[in-house]
Every structure is written in C-alpha cells, then in structure tokens.
Residue frames relative to the residue before (quaternion, step in Angstrom):
aa qw qx qy qz dx dy dz
M 1.0000 0.0000 0.0000 0.0000 0.00 0.00 0.00
A 0.6553 0.5060 -0.3084 0.4684 3.58 0.97 -0.87
T 0.6300 0.5339 -0.3280 0.4588 3.58 1.03 -0.80
L 0.6388 0.5260 -0.3209 0.4607 3.57 1.00 -0.82
R 0.6552 0.5062 -0.3113 0.4664 3.57 0.98 -0.86
I 0.6520 0.5047 -0.3155 0.4696 3.59 0.95 -0.85
A 0.6462 0.5082 -0.3204 0.4707 3.60 0.95 -0.82
A 0.6537 0.5075 -0.3139 0.4653 3.59 0.95 -0.84
M 0.6578 0.4919 -0.3139 0.4763 3.58 0.99 -0.81
T 0.6274 0.5324 -0.3349 0.4591 3.59 1.02 -0.78
I 0.6512 0.5032 -0.3102 0.4758 3.57 0.92 -0.88
A 0.6478 0.5146 -0.3224 0.4600 3.59 0.94 -0.86
V 0.6611 0.4930 -0.3084 0.4741 3.60 0.95 -0.85
I 0.6537 0.5112 -0.3206 0.4568 3.59 0.90 -0.90
F 0.7303 0.4188 -0.2628 0.4713 3.60 0.73 -0.96
G 0.5856 0.5441 -0.3738 0.4704 3.59 1.15 -0.47
T 0.6502 0.5019 -0.2979 0.4864 3.55 1.01 -0.86
L 0.6416 0.5268 -0.3224 0.4550 3.56 0.98 -0.85
T 0.6523 0.5220 -0.3209 0.4462 3.57 0.93 -0.86
A 0.6761 0.4813 -0.2993 0.4708 3.59 0.90 -0.90
A 0.6702 0.4928 -0.3036 0.4646 3.59 0.93 -0.86
A 0.6322 0.5451 -0.3395 0.4336 3.59 0.98 -0.78
A 0.6501 0.5086 -0.3245 0.4619 3.57 0.93 -0.84
A 0.6661 0.4976 -0.3087 0.4620 3.59 0.92 -0.87
S 0.6640 0.5134 -0.3050 0.4501 3.59 0.94 -0.87
A 0.6773 0.4780 -0.2882 0.4793 3.54 0.88 -0.95
N 0.6105 0.5616 -0.3553 0.4309 3.59 1.03 -0.73
A 0.6476 0.5256 -0.3281 0.4435 3.58 0.91 -0.88
F 0.6694 0.4881 -0.2986 0.4738 3.58 0.90 -0.90
C 0.7013 0.4749 -0.2764 0.4541 3.58 0.81 -1.00
D 0.6269 0.5226 -0.3392 0.4677 3.59 1.02 -0.74
A 0.6353 0.5199 -0.3272 0.4679 3.57 1.04 -0.75
Q 0.6445 0.5387 -0.3205 0.4378 3.58 1.05 -0.75
V 0.7649 0.3502 -0.1945 0.5044 3.61 1.01 -0.74
A 0.4167 0.7398 -0.4524 0.2727 3.60 1.27 -0.12
S 0.6560 0.5149 -0.3293 0.4429 3.60 0.92 -0.81
Y 0.6341 0.5215 -0.3342 0.4630 3.59 1.06 -0.71
R 0.6404 0.5146 -0.3210 0.4712 3.57 1.00 -0.82
G 0.6657 0.5128 -0.2970 0.4535 3.56 0.93 -0.91
E 0.6600 0.5049 -0.3027 0.4668 3.55 0.96 -0.88
L 0.6353 0.5247 -0.3215 0.4666 3.58 1.00 -0.84
E 0.6596 0.5078 -0.3051 0.4626 3.59 0.88 -0.95
A 0.6746 0.5095 -0.3004 0.4416 3.57 0.88 -0.95
K 0.7106 0.4618 -0.2742 0.4545 3.58 0.79 -0.98
V 0.7055 0.4384 -0.2756 0.4839 3.59 0.79 -0.96
G 0.6306 0.5497 -0.3383 0.4310 3.59 0.97 -0.82
S 0.6893 0.4623 -0.2915 0.4756 3.59 0.89 -0.88
A 0.6417 0.5168 -0.3335 0.4581 3.62 1.00 -0.73
V 0.6583 0.4930 -0.3085 0.4779 3.60 0.96 -0.85
A 0.6308 0.5283 -0.3340 0.4598 3.59 1.02 -0.77
E 0.6465 0.5087 -0.3213 0.4690 3.60 0.99 -0.79
I 0.6452 0.5059 -0.3200 0.4748 3.57 0.98 -0.82
D 0.6492 0.5146 -0.3187 0.4607 3.59 0.92 -0.88
N 0.6457 0.5046 -0.3173 0.4773 3.60 1.00 -0.81
G 0.6500 0.5181 -0.3147 0.4583 3.58 0.99 -0.82
V 0.6415 0.5091 -0.3193 0.4768 3.58 0.98 -0.86
A 0.6536 0.5114 -0.3154 0.4603 3.61 0.95 -0.87
E 0.6543 0.5081 -0.3106 0.4661 3.60 0.97 -0.85
I 0.6439 0.5186 -0.3204 0.4624 3.57 0.97 -0.86
R 0.6756 0.4776 -0.2920 0.4799 3.59 0.92 -0.90
K 0.6206 0.5472 -0.3341 0.4515 3.58 1.04 -0.76
G 0.7052 0.4429 -0.2475 0.4952 3.56 1.09 -0.75
G 0.5896 -0.6058 0.3537 0.4004 3.58 1.29 0.09
G 0.5379 0.6350 -0.3998 0.3842 3.60 1.24 0.15
D 0.3936 -0.6864 0.5582 0.2496 3.53 -1.36 0.20
P 0.3545 -0.7686 0.4884 0.2123 3.62 -0.44 1.16
E 0.5773 0.5850 -0.3729 0.4306 3.60 1.23 -0.33
K 0.7007 0.4501 -0.2626 0.4874 3.59 1.23 -0.32
I 0.6430 0.4703 -0.3214 0.5120 3.57 1.28 0.02
A 0.0728 -0.8192 0.5689 0.0012 3.57 -0.70 1.10
V 0.2460 -0.7391 0.6142 0.1262 3.51 -1.27 0.60
K 0.4113 -0.6942 0.5274 0.2659 3.56 -0.98 0.84
V 0.2116 -0.7872 0.5715 0.0951 3.57 -0.81 1.06
Q 0.7694 -0.4195 0.2368 0.4195 3.57 -1.31 0.24
D 0.7025 0.4646 -0.2910 0.4537 3.61 0.98 -0.70
G 0.6123 -0.5950 0.3307 0.4022 3.59 1.29 0.17
T 0.5898 0.5575 -0.3787 0.4449 3.60 1.22 -0.14
F 0.4070 -0.6863 0.5457 0.2561 3.52 -1.34 0.23
K 0.0808 -0.7842 0.6152 0.0102 3.55 -1.00 0.92
T 0.4309 -0.6516 0.5467 0.3013 3.54 -1.07 0.71
L 0.6693 -0.5078 0.3416 0.4212 3.57 -1.20 0.37
P 0.6605 0.4735 -0.3389 0.4741 3.67 0.86 -0.72
E 0.6333 0.5140 -0.3389 0.4689 3.63 1.03 -0.70
L 0.6404 0.5260 -0.3130 0.4639 3.54 1.03 -0.85
R 0.6264 0.5300 -0.3231 0.4715 3.58 1.03 -0.83
N 0.6782 0.4847 -0.2894 0.4705 3.59 0.87 -0.94
L 0.6235 0.5378 -0.3311 0.4609 3.59 1.04 -0.76
L 0.6524 0.5091 -0.3102 0.4679 3.59 0.94 -0.89
L 0.6799 0.4865 -0.2946 0.4628 3.59 0.91 -0.89
T 0.6290 0.5196 -0.3309 0.4741 3.59 1.08 -0.69
Q 0.6686 0.4859 -0.2964 0.4786 3.57 0.96 -0.88
K 0.6119 0.5426 -0.3436 0.4616 3.58 1.08 -0.73
E 0.6517 0.5133 -0.3131 0.4624 3.58 0.94 -0.87
A 0.6489 0.5120 -0.3164 0.4655 3.60 0.98 -0.83
V 0.6678 0.4821 -0.3008 0.4808 3.60 0.93 -0.86
S 0.6145 0.5411 -0.3463 0.4578 3.62 1.04 -0.75
K 0.6446 0.5119 -0.3195 0.4694 3.58 1.00 -0.79
E 0.6337 0.5179 -0.3277 0.4721 3.59 1.05 -0.75
I 0.6409 0.5105 -0.3187 0.4765 3.59 1.00 -0.81
D 0.6522 0.5077 -0.3096 0.4701 3.59 0.95 -0.89
A 0.6447 0.5143 -0.3196 0.4666 3.58 1.00 -0.80
A 0.6383 0.5174 -0.3270 0.4668 3.60 1.02 -0.78
A 0.6505 0.4990 -0.3155 0.4778 3.60 1.00 -0.80
A 0.6508 0.5113 -0.3156 0.4641 3.60 0.98 -0.82
N 0.6504 0.5025 -0.3140 0.4752 3.59 0.99 -0.80
C 0.6183 0.5352 -0.3359 0.4674 3.57 1.04 -0.78
T 0.6560 0.5099 -0.3031 0.4667 3.58 0.90 -0.96
K 0.6671 0.5024 -0.2966 0.4632 3.56 0.91 -0.95
D 0.6742 0.5041 -0.2953 0.4519 3.58 0.97 -0.84
L 0.7122 0.4525 -0.2571 0.4711 3.60 1.06 -0.71
K 0.4994 0.7026 -0.4095 0.2986 3.59 1.17 -0.52
P 0.6715 0.4811 -0.3407 0.4491 3.67 0.77 -0.79
F 0.6473 0.5131 -0.3224 0.4624 3.61 1.03 -0.74
Q 0.6499 0.4985 -0.3135 0.4805 3.57 1.02 -0.81
D 0.6325 0.5291 -0.3303 0.4592 3.60 0.98 -0.82
A 0.6670 0.4959 -0.3009 0.4676 3.58 0.92 -0.88
T 0.6446 0.5135 -0.3182 0.4686 3.58 0.99 -0.81
D 0.6639 0.5001 -0.3030 0.4661 3.57 0.92 -0.90
A 0.6461 0.5069 -0.3208 0.4719 3.59 0.98 -0.81
A 0.6447 0.5184 -0.3233 0.4594 3.60 0.97 -0.81
V 0.6400 0.5052 -0.3284 0.4768 3.60 1.00 -0.76
T 0.6391 0.5214 -0.3294 0.4596 3.60 0.96 -0.81
V 0.6708 0.4805 -0.2931 0.4829 3.58 0.94 -0.87
A 0.6827 0.5068 -0.2909 0.4388 3.59 0.86 -0.97
T 0.7412 0.3760 -0.2257 0.5083 3.59 1.04 -0.73
G 0.4385 -0.7090 0.4499 0.3204 3.58 1.26 0.02
G 0.6966 -0.4637 0.2603 0.4816 3.57 1.13 0.62
L 0.4221 0.7211 -0.4558 0.3067 3.59 1.29 -0.04
N 0.5908 0.5918 -0.3639 0.4103 3.59 1.11 -0.62
K 0.6110 0.5474 -0.3531 0.4499 3.61 1.19 -0.38
L 0.6883 0.4611 -0.2735 0.4887 3.59 1.23 -0.45
L 0.6752 0.4783 -0.2809 0.4863 3.57 1.14 -0.66
P 0.6196 -0.5139 0.4094 0.4294 3.59 -1.19 0.34
P 0.5941 -0.6217 0.3709 0.3506 3.61 -0.90 0.86
R 0.6425 0.5483 -0.3428 0.4112 3.61 0.96 -0.73
M 0.6235 0.5653 -0.3422 0.4178 3.59 1.20 -0.42
T 0.8277 0.2140 -0.0875 0.5113 3.60 0.95 -0.78
H 0.5526 0.6303 -0.4033 0.3670 3.60 1.20 -0.27
I 0.1501 -0.7494 0.6402 0.0773 3.55 -0.96 0.95
E 0.1923 -0.8000 0.5606 0.0936 3.54 -0.43 1.19
I 0.4597 -0.7113 0.4633 0.2609 3.54 -0.66 1.14
G 0.6027 0.5662 -0.3500 0.4401 3.59 1.12 -0.61
E 0.6452 0.5031 -0.3189 0.4785 3.58 1.05 -0.74
V 0.6183 0.5333 -0.3397 0.4668 3.57 1.03 -0.77
L 0.6871 0.4755 -0.2779 0.4739 3.57 0.93 -0.92
S 0.6578 0.4964 -0.3011 0.4798 3.59 1.21 -0.48
G 0.6207 -0.5792 0.3354 0.4083 3.56 1.27 0.12
K 0.6311 0.4883 -0.3466 0.4931 3.59 1.22 0.32
P 0.1263 -0.8593 0.4904 0.0711 3.59 0.39 1.21
F 0.6956 0.4504 -0.2907 0.4782 3.61 1.16 -0.36
G 0.6905 -0.4785 0.2680 0.4716 3.57 1.23 0.31
G 0.6506 -0.5270 0.3984 0.3745 3.50 -1.40 0.18
D 0.7937 -0.3576 0.2244 0.4378 3.52 -1.34 -0.12
G 0.7158 0.4491 -0.2687 0.4623 3.64 1.07 -0.57
A 0.5030 0.6715 -0.4233 0.3419 3.62 1.22 -0.11
L 0.6804 -0.5324 0.3411 0.3704 3.53 -1.27 0.49
V 0.6852 0.4865 -0.3005 0.4511 3.62 0.77 -0.97
P 0.6780 0.4579 -0.3231 0.4756 3.67 0.79 -0.81
H 0.6040 0.5563 -0.3594 0.4433 3.60 1.08 -0.67
F 0.6797 0.4670 -0.2822 0.4902 3.58 0.88 -0.95
R 0.6091 0.5556 -0.3474 0.4468 3.59 1.02 -0.79
E 0.6818 0.4772 -0.2890 0.4731 3.60 0.88 -0.92
Q 0.6199 0.5306 -0.3465 0.4627 3.61 1.06 -0.67
V 0.6534 0.4980 -0.3110 0.4779 3.59 0.96 -0.85
L 0.6556 0.4999 -0.3188 0.4677 3.61 0.91 -0.86
A 0.6442 0.5078 -0.3226 0.4723 3.60 1.01 -0.75
A 0.6497 0.5347 -0.3165 0.4380 3.58 0.98 -0.85
I 0.7410 0.3626 -0.2290 0.5167 3.61 1.04 -0.64
G 0.5957 -0.6360 0.3294 0.3635 3.56 1.30 0.34
L 0.6013 0.5823 -0.3592 0.4126 3.61 1.16 0.38
K 0.2701 0.8063 -0.4966 0.1741 3.60 1.20 0.34
N 0.7812 0.3273 -0.1690 0.5040 3.60 0.87 -0.90
D 0.4584 0.6812 -0.4495 0.3519 3.58 1.26 0.08
R 0.1048 -0.7984 0.5918 0.0360 3.58 -0.93 0.89
G 0.3057 0.7694 -0.4988 0.2565 3.56 1.13 0.66
F 0.7516 -0.4116 0.2740 0.4366 3.54 -1.35 0.06
V 0.6707 0.5114 -0.3162 0.4344 3.59 0.85 -0.92
T 0.7002 0.4389 -0.2885 0.4836 3.61 0.82 -0.89
T 0.6100 0.5223 -0.3583 0.4762 3.59 1.08 -0.58
L 0.6253 0.5309 -0.3274 0.4690 3.57 1.05 -0.75
I 0.6566 0.4937 -0.3013 0.4841 3.57 1.03 -0.75
R 0.7225 0.4510 -0.2521 0.4594 3.60 0.90 -0.91
D 0.8127 0.0152 0.0662 0.5787 3.57 0.87 -0.96
P 0.1592 -0.8564 0.4818 0.0953 3.59 0.42 1.22
L 0.6411 0.5483 -0.3367 0.4184 3.58 0.92 -0.82
H 0.7447 0.3965 -0.2282 0.4858 3.58 0.81 -0.98
A 0.5671 0.5622 -0.3960 0.4533 3.60 1.20 -0.30
I 0.7091 0.4361 -0.2521 0.4934 3.57 1.00 -0.83
F 0.7808 0.1588 -0.0670 0.6005 3.57 1.02 -0.89
P 0.1502 -0.8576 0.4826 0.0953 3.63 0.38 1.19
N 0.7237 0.4338 -0.2602 0.4695 3.62 1.04 -0.57
W 0.5229 0.6634 -0.3972 0.3587 3.57 1.25 0.10
C-alpha cells in the first residue's frame, strides 16, 4: 500500500513538473512567433504618437490650441490631434490583446504535444531526466517546430555538435555543410 502511494505521488510530481515545463516551453516558442508583430506594432504606433506629440508641442509653442485643430481620418470624420493620439493608443491596445490571444492560443495548442514529448523523455530515460539538468534531456517542441529537432542552443546534442565542429576547425564556418549539420530543415528549405 505504501509503495502504491509513493508511486502515485511520484507520478503526480512528474506530471505536475511536465505540465509546468510544457507551458514554459510552448510560451517561448509562441512568444517568438508573435514577437515581430509586437515589435512592428510598437514601432508604427510609437512613431505616430511621437509625431502627434511633437505636433501638439509645436502648436502650443506657437500659441495655438491643438484641441481646435482637426485632421480628417480614413472614415471621413475629423479628429483633433489629442483625439487622434487617444484613438491610436486605444487601437494599439486592442491589437496587443489580439496578439496576446494568438500567443495564448498557440501555447494552448502546443501544450499536449509538449506534454507527450516530456512524458516520452521521462519514459525513455527511466526518470533520469528528473535528476539531470533540464537542458540536457529536455526536448522543446518549439525548437523541433523551428527546425532544430535536437533542441536549442543549450541542449546536449547541439553542445556536442558544436564541440565536434570546433575540434575539426569549423566552429565559425557558416557554409552549406555546417548549416546542414546545425539546422537541416532551414538548410534544405531556406524560405520555410
């Protein structure tokens, strides 16, 4: 009976750990997928808001009232510069929420695959992966989907691969053969 309880607790700890690790792993991949959208949104809205702020400052410097100057927008209505600034920030917030929702959906969609991969590693290593540092045995599903089936830069296989390439003098080589060794998917399909 005691053995059964210990086994049940071990399984609960293993799967609890797997669940937490899966969410973190999937988050990294999904955040990377939406990072360019976040950056583009920040750049475009940030520069537009800065231009509006500069315009408002210039108008006030000249003795004018920016609340009395309106600009025609795409829908045909007129907005004052402060209204236009607020509209841009409101739209930016709405788009940011859409980006966050896309990242959350991506994480949720990948979680079962990450859980299955983590469970397979636990079974394949006989639980040894729980004793070793995570970077040595963890297979991140996001890295696999990114074309790195042996893990990211900190994983054991890529570490040994880089040591072998360094030993034969190809550590800094970025030719086709070393790219094929480092990232086979993108070496064969560069636009993928």
